[in-house]
C-alpha positions as CSV (number, residue, x, y, z in Angstrom):
1,M,140.7,53.6,85.1
2,Q,139.7,53.8,88.8
3,K,136.8,51.5,88.1
4,I,139.1,48.8,86.7
5,K,141.4,49.1,89.7
6,T,138.4,48.8,92.0
7,L,137.1,45.8,90.1
8,R,140.6,44.2,90.2
9,W,140.9,44.7,94.0
10,S,137.3,43.4,94.5
11,V,137.9,40.2,92.5
12,L,141.2,39.6,94.3
13,L,139.7,40.1,97.7
14,L,136.8,37.9,96.8
15,L,139.2,35.1,95.7
16,L,141.2,35.5,98.9
17,A,138.0,35.4,101.0
18,L,136.6,32.4,99.2
19,N,139.8,30.4,99.8
20,F,140.0,31.4,103.4
21,G,136.2,31.1,104.0
22,C,135.9,27.6,102.5
23,D,138.8,26.4,104.5
24,Q,137.6,27.9,107.8
25,I,133.9,26.7,107.4
26,S,135.1,23.2,106.6
27,K,137.4,23.1,109.6
28,K,134.6,24.5,111.9
29,I,132.3,21.7,110.8
30,V,135.0,19.1,111.3
31,R,135.9,20.4,114.8
32,A,132.2,20.2,115.7
33,K,131.2,16.9,114.1
34,I,134.3,14.6,114.0
35,S,136.2,13.3,117.0
36,D,140.0,13.2,117.0
37,Y,141.3,10.3,114.8
38,E,137.8,9.1,113.9
39,H,137.7,7.6,110.5
40,I,134.7,8.2,108.2
41,S,135.0,6.4,104.9
42,L,133.5,8.3,102.0
43,I,134.8,6.3,99.0
44,K,135.3,2.7,100.2
45,G,138.4,3.4,102.2
46,H,140.0,5.4,99.4
47,F,138.8,8.8,100.6
48,T,138.3,9.2,104.4
49,L,137.7,12.0,106.8
50,T,140.0,11.8,109.8
51,K,140.4,14.8,112.2
52,V,144.0,15.5,113.2
53,E,145.3,18.6,115.0
54,N,148.7,19.3,113.4
55,T,151.1,21.4,115.5
56,G,153.9,21.0,112.9
57,A,154.1,22.0,109.3
58,F,153.4,19.9,106.2
59,L,153.0,16.2,107.3
60,S,153.7,17.3,110.9
61,L,157.3,18.3,110.2
62,G,158.6,20.2,113.2
63,D,155.9,19.3,115.7
64,E,158.7,18.0,118.0
65,M,160.6,21.4,117.9
66,P,160.6,23.5,121.1
67,Y,157.6,25.9,121.2
68,I,159.7,29.1,120.6
69,F,161.2,27.7,117.4
70,R,157.7,26.5,116.2
71,L,156.4,30.0,117.0
72,V,159.1,31.7,114.9
73,I,159.3,29.2,112.0
74,L,155.7,28.2,111.7
75,T,154.0,31.5,112.7
76,G,156.4,34.4,112.3
77,L,158.0,33.5,109.0
78,P,154.7,32.7,107.3
79,L,153.2,35.9,108.7
80,L,156.1,37.9,107.0
81,F,155.8,35.9,103.7
82,L,152.0,36.3,103.6
83,G,152.2,40.0,104.4
84,Y,154.7,40.5,101.5
85,G,152.6,38.3,99.3
86,L,149.6,40.6,99.9
87,Y,151.7,43.7,99.2
88,F,153.0,42.1,96.0
89,L,149.6,41.1,94.9
90,F,148.0,44.5,95.4
91,A,151.0,46.7,94.6
92,K,152.1,45.2,91.3
93,H,149.4,46.3,88.8
94,H,150.8,44.5,85.7
95,L,151.0,40.9,87.0
96,P,149.5,38.4,84.6
97,M,146.0,37.3,85.5
98,T,147.1,33.7,86.1
99,M,149.7,34.9,88.6
100,Q,147.2,37.0,90.4
101,I,144.8,34.0,90.7
102,A,147.6,31.7,91.8
103,L,148.7,34.2,94.5
104,C,145.1,34.4,95.8
105,F,145.0,30.6,96.2
106,L,148.5,30.5,97.8
107,I,147.8,33.5,100.2
108,G,144.2,32.5,101.0
109,G,145.3,28.9,101.9
110,G,148.3,30.2,103.8
111,I,146.2,32.6,105.8
112,G,143.7,29.8,106.6
113,N,146.4,27.6,108.1
114,L,148.1,30.5,109.9
115,Y,144.8,31.6,111.4
116,D,144.3,28.1,112.8
117,R,147.8,28.1,114.2
118,I,147.4,31.4,115.9
119,V,143.8,30.9,117.2
120,H,143.7,27.2,117.9
121,G,147.4,26.4,118.4
122,S,147.3,23.8,115.7
123,V,146.1,23.3,112.1
124,T,143.0,21.1,111.7
125,D,143.6,18.5,109.0
126,F,140.9,16.0,108.0
127,M,141.0,14.6,104.5
128,H,143.0,11.5,103.5
129,M,143.3,9.7,100.2
130,D,144.6,6.2,99.7
131,F,144.6,4.7,96.1
132,Y,147.1,2.0,96.8
133,L,149.9,3.4,94.6
134,F,149.2,6.9,95.7
135,Q,148.5,7.9,99.3
136,T,148.4,11.4,100.9
137,G,149.0,12.6,104.4
138,V,146.0,14.1,106.1
139,F,145.2,17.6,104.7
140,N,142.6,20.3,104.5
141,F,141.2,22.8,102.1
142,A,143.9,25.4,102.8
143,D,146.4,22.8,101.6
144,I,144.4,22.2,98.5
145,S,144.3,26.0,97.8
146,I,148.1,26.2,98.2
147,M,148.6,23.2,95.9
148,I,146.3,24.8,93.3
149,G,148.3,28.0,93.5
150,I,151.6,26.2,93.1
151,G,150.1,24.2,90.2
152,I,148.9,27.4,88.4
153,L,152.4,28.9,88.8
154,L,154.1,25.8,87.6
155,V,151.9,25.5,84.4
156,Q,152.4,29.2,83.8
157,S,156.2,28.8,84.1
158,I,156.2,25.9,81.7
159,K,154.1,27.8,79.2
160,N,156.4,30.8,79.4
161,K,159.5,28.6,78.9
162,A,157.9,27.0,75.8
163,V,157.0,30.4,74.4
164,Q,160.5,31.7,75.1
165,Q,162.0,28.7,73.3
166,K,159.9,29.4,70.2
167,I,161.1,33.0,70.2
168,D,164.8,31.9,70.5
C-alpha cells in the first residue's frame, strides 16, 4: 500500500513539475530572445509570438488597480487557493484520476503565473492566435495548463451528469 501512495505522489509531483517547468523554461527563453511587443509570425499571421509583461490578471484585468489591491487580489488570494489546492490534491486519496490530473494542470499553471508575479512583478505572456473569427489575447503555457485543467474538469462533470441521468 505504501508503494502505491509513493507512486501516486511521485506521478502527481511529476505532473506539477512538468506544467511549472515547461511554463518557466518557455518564459525564460522569451525574456532572453524576444523584445517587448516584438511580433514574430509563425503561421502567416495566425500564430505569433509577442512578448508582453502583464501586471494584471487574465487579459490584463486589474492592471490599473493600486499596487496594494493587486498584491492582495493577484498574489495573496491565488497563493491561498493554490495552497488549498495542493492540500486537497495530496490529502484526498480517493479522488478520481481525471480530477487529480486536472488539478495538477490547474495548480502547475497557477504556480507558474504566481511565481512570475512574485519574482518578476508581472506575468510574461507571449503567444497570440488570430484565425479571423477566433482571436485570443496574448497568453503563455501556464494559461494553457489552466485551460486544460478546466477542460478536463468540464468533460468529467458532463460525463458524470450523463451517467447520473442514465441511473435516474
